[in-house]
C-alpha positions in Angstrom: -76.0 -101.1 -13.6 -79.4 -102.0 -12.9 -80.7 -99.6 -15.9 -78.4 -102.0 -17.9 -80.0 -104.9 -16.5 -84.0 -103.2 -16.8 -83.5 -102.4 -20.3 -82.0 -106.0 -21.5 -85.2 -108.0 -19.3 -87.3 -105.4 -21.1 -86.1 -106.0 -24.5 -86.0 -110.0 -24.1 -90.0 -109.8 -23.3 -90.6 -107.8 -26.0 -88.9 -109.8 -28.3 -88.9 -113.3 -27.1 -90.4 -116.0 -30.0 -92.6 -117.7 -26.8 -95.4 -116.7 -25.0 -94.7 -119.0 -22.1 -92.8 -117.6 -18.9 -92.5 -114.3 -20.6 -94.4 -111.7 -18.7 -92.2 -113.3 -15.7 -89.1 -111.8 -17.5 -91.3 -108.5 -18.4 -92.2 -108.5 -14.5 -88.8 -108.5 -12.7 -87.9 -105.9 -15.7 -91.1 -103.7 -14.5 -89.9 -104.4 -10.6 -86.5 -102.5 -11.3 -88.4 -99.3 -13.1 -90.9 -98.9 -10.2 -88.2 -99.2 -7.5 -87.3 -95.9 -8.5 -83.7 -97.3 -9.1 -84.0 -97.0 -12.5 -83.6 -93.8 -15.1 -87.4 -93.6 -16.9 -87.5 -91.1 -19.5 -88.5 -90.9 -22.7 -87.9 -94.3 -25.1 -89.1 -95.4 -28.6 -89.4 -99.0 -28.9 -91.1 -101.8 -31.3 -94.2 -103.7 -30.1 -94.5 -107.0 -30.0 -97.4 -106.1 -32.9 -95.5 -104.9 -34.8 -95.8 -100.9 -34.4 -93.4 -98.4 -32.8 -94.4 -96.5 -30.0 -93.0 -93.2 -28.5 -93.1 -94.2 -24.5 -92.7 -91.7 -21.5 -91.6 -94.4 -18.9 -92.8 -91.6 -15.8 -96.6 -93.2 -16.9 -97.6 -96.6 -16.0 -99.3 -97.9 -19.3 -96.1 -97.3 -21.0 -93.9 -99.0 -18.5 -96.1 -101.3 -19.4 -95.7 -101.7 -22.6 -91.7 -101.0 -22.4 -91.6 -103.3 -20.0 -93.8 -106.8 -21.5 -94.1 -105.8 -25.7 -97.8 -105.1 -25.2 -100.9 -103.5 -23.2 -103.7 -105.3 -22.1 -103.0 -108.5 -23.9 -106.9 -110.2 -23.1 -108.4 -107.4 -25.3 -105.5 -107.2 -28.0 -106.4 -110.3 -28.5 -110.0 -110.0 -28.7 -109.6 -106.6 -30.9 -107.9 -109.1 -33.3 -110.1 -111.7 -33.1 -113.1 -109.0 -34.0 -111.8 -106.5 -36.6 -111.3 -107.0 -40.3 -110.3 -104.9 -42.9 -111.9 -101.8 -43.5 -113.8 -101.6 -40.3 -114.7 -98.7 -38.1 -113.3 -97.5 -34.9 -113.7 -95.5 -32.3 -111.5 -95.7 -29.5 -112.8 -93.4 -26.8 -109.7 -92.8 -24.0 -106.8 -93.9 -26.7 -104.3 -92.6 -24.1 -100.8 -93.5 -26.0 -102.7 -94.8 -28.9 -102.1 -98.6 -28.3 -105.4 -100.1 -29.0 -105.6 -97.4 -32.1 -103.0 -98.5 -33.6 -104.0 -102.1 -33.2 -107.4 -101.2 -34.8 -105.3 -99.3 -37.6 -102.9 -102.1 -38.2 -105.9 -104.9 -38.5 -108.4 -102.7 -40.5 -105.8 -101.0 -43.1 -106.2 -98.7 -45.4 -109.6 -98.8 -46.1 -110.6 -98.7 -42.6 -111.1 -95.9 -40.4 -109.8 -95.6 -36.5 -111.4 -92.5 -34.5 -108.9 -92.0 -31.7 -110.7 -89.7 -28.5 -108.2 -88.5 -25.8 -108.8 -85.4 -23.3 -106.0 -85.0 -21.7 -103.5 -82.5 -23.8 -100.6 -84.5 -23.0 -101.3 -87.6 -23.6 -103.1 -86.3 -26.9 -99.6 -85.0 -28.3 -98.1 -88.4 -27.6 -100.7 -89.6 -29.4 -100.5 -88.0 -32.0 -96.5 -88.4 -32.1 -97.6 -91.9 -32.6 -99.6 -92.0 -35.1 -96.9 -90.2 -37.2 -94.2 -92.3 -35.9 -96.1 -95.5 -37.9 -97.6 -93.3 -40.5 -101.1 -94.0 -39.6 -103.0 -91.8 -41.9 -106.1 -94.2 -41.3 -106.3 -92.4 -37.6 -108.3 -89.5 -37.0 -107.7 -88.0 -33.0 -109.7 -85.9 -31.3 -109.0 -83.9 -28.5 -112.0 -83.9 -26.8 -114.0 -85.2 -24.2 -117.0 -88.0 -24.7 -120.2 -87.4 -22.9 -123.8 -87.9 -23.4 -124.0 -83.8 -23.6 -122.6 -81.4 -25.6 -120.5 -78.7 -23.9 -117.3 -78.5 -21.8 -115.9 -80.8 -19.6 -112.5 -80.2 -17.3 -110.2 -82.8 -16.6 -109.0 -84.1 -13.5 -105.4 -85.7 -12.3 -106.4 -88.6 -10.0 -103.0 -90.4 -10.1 -99.5 -89.2 -10.1 -97.6 -91.4 -13.0 -100.9 -92.6 -14.5 -102.3 -89.9 -16.7 -104.7 -93.6 -17.9 -106.6 -92.5 -14.5 -107.4 -89.3 -15.8 -111.4 -88.5 -15.6 -114.1 -86.0 -16.7 -115.7 -84.3 -15.1 -118.3 -80.8 -15.7 -116.4 -78.3 -13.1 -113.4 -78.6 -10.4 -110.7 -80.0 -13.6 -107.9 -78.4 -14.0 -107.9 -78.5 -18.0 -110.9 -77.7 -20.0 -111.4 -79.6 -23.5 -114.9 -80.1 -25.5 -117.4 -82.3 -24.5 -119.0 -84.1 -27.4 -121.6 -86.8 -27.9 -120.5 -89.9 -30.0 -123.7 -90.3 -32.3 -123.3 -86.4 -33.4 -119.5 -86.7 -34.0 -120.0 -90.4 -35.9 -123.4 -90.2 -37.1 -123.8 -92.4 -40.2 -120.7 -93.7 -40.1 -120.8 -97.9 -40.1 -119.2 -98.3 -37.1 -118.0 -102.1 -36.3 -116.7 -101.5 -32.7 -116.4 -98.8 -29.9 -114.0 -99.4 -27.5 -113.7 -97.2 -24.5 -112.0 -96.7 -21.3 -112.5 -93.7 -19.4 -112.9 -94.0 -16.0 -116.4 -94.2 -14.8 -117.6 -92.2 -17.9 -119.1 -95.1 -19.7 -122.2 -94.7 -19.3 -122.3 -91.4 -20.3 -120.5 -91.5 -23.4 -122.7 -94.9 -24.3 -125.7 -93.0 -23.4 -124.3 -90.1 -26.3 -123.6 -92.8 -28.4 -127.9 -94.0 -28.4 -128.7 -92.8 -31.7 -125.9 -95.6 -33.1 -126.7 -98.2 -30.9 -130.1 -98.3 -31.0 -130.4 -100.5 -34.5 -130.0 -103.5 -35.2 -126.8 -103.0 -36.7 -125.3 -101.5 -33.7 -121.2 -101.6 -33.0 -119.6 -104.0 -30.9 -118.7 -102.5 -27.7 -115.5 -103.3 -25.4 -115.8 -101.9 -22.1 -114.2 -101.1 -19.1 -116.5 -101.8 -15.9 -115.7 -100.5 -12.7 -118.7 -100.2 -10.2 -116.7 -98.2 -8.2 -115.6 -95.6 -10.8 -119.3 -95.4 -12.8 -121.0 -94.7 -9.0 -118.7 -92.1 -8.7 -119.4 -90.2 -11.7 -123.2 -90.5 -11.0 -124.6 -93.6 -12.5 -125.8 -97.0 -11.2 -123.6 -99.9 -12.9 -126.7 -102.3 -12.7 -128.6 -100.1 -14.6 -126.1 -99.7 -17.6 -125.9 -103.3 -17.7 -130.2 -103.1 -17.9 -130.2 -100.4 -20.5 -127.7 -102.9 -22.6 -129.5 -105.5 -22.8 -132.8 -103.4 -23.3 -130.8 -102.3 -26.8 -130.7 -106.0 -27.7 -126.9 -106.3 -26.6 -125.7 -109.6 -25.7 -123.2 -109.0 -23.0 -119.9 -111.3 -21.9 -117.2 -110.9 -19.5 -113.4 -111.1 -21.1 -111.5 -113.4 -19.2 -108.1 -115.4 -19.8 -109.9 -118.1 -20.6 -112.6 -116.7 -23.3 -115.4 -115.1 -23.3 -117.9 -115.7 -20.6 -121.9 -114.8 -20.0 -121.8 -111.8 -17.6 -123.0 -113.1 -14.2 -124.2 -111.2 -11.1 -120.5 -111.1 -9.6 -119.2 -108.3 -12.2 -121.4 -105.7 -9.9 -118.8 -107.2 -7.3 -115.4 -107.3 -9.0 -113.2 -104.4 -8.6 -113.0 -103.7 -12.4 -113.6 -106.3 -15.3 -113.8 -106.0 -19.2 -117.0 -106.8 -21.1 -117.1 -107.7 -24.6 -121.3 -106.4 -25.8 -122.7 -107.8 -28.9 -125.9 -107.4 -30.7 -128.3 -110.2 -32.4 -126.1 -113.4 -32.5 -123.3 -113.8 -30.8 -120.0 -115.4 -32.0 -118.3 -117.4 -30.1 -114.8 -116.1 -29.6 -112.2 -118.0 -28.1 -109.2 -116.1 -26.9 -106.1 -117.4 -28.4 -102.2 -115.6 -28.1 -102.6 -114.1 -31.7 
């Protein structure tokens, strides 16, 4: 009975022709899944943004997409407002492909999306989702991204949340190649780099310095979690200073829109930043 109710509620939330209050329906479905009373397993669904996804409901990100029909709506709206047909995008920490598929849809057949994912199991599902949508403009990379070439190992920090996996130099359970973005994507006209790699954002950005240190450098959308950055050996404040020195304007993504960076960002548990070179084009975050 609970399985039927959870499935019904999630379906209503994913397909509702309205936004106001929709999240409450998805939250009810999510609570039923989180209670453990509803079987999880694998499902395939259509999302609210026109592409389909294979989901493993044992995983946190997948359950959120199943119950709400989307993932990280503020950043999703930002992608829709920034990306244009023909753009080239790097999705660093692609997970099962939400932002890669979204970017592929927005940039079209003339665009290109490079999806970087270091967890082998997650990478397999990423590949399945690329195939499911026949997204020929996505190129997946089974690698970790950092500031030096070599090998990295992957640490599983949370059971049931592969999105929380992080890279380390030693002490992990999986070993994958470690690459620099400015070598893998050299000479590509990147429009945007999105980074969500659990504290390795500073390392990945330093490894992209050859792409960032020029007037036409790409926009950045990154998860900024001071605790994770410090755990990886980086100073969050220094990262912000470095980006500013590269002529990036730093803004916080909020439900109300983009707001200029403030000192409080170092005290918050987590923020999402939108960084753009030179003239900042104001973006009002509205539902797509």
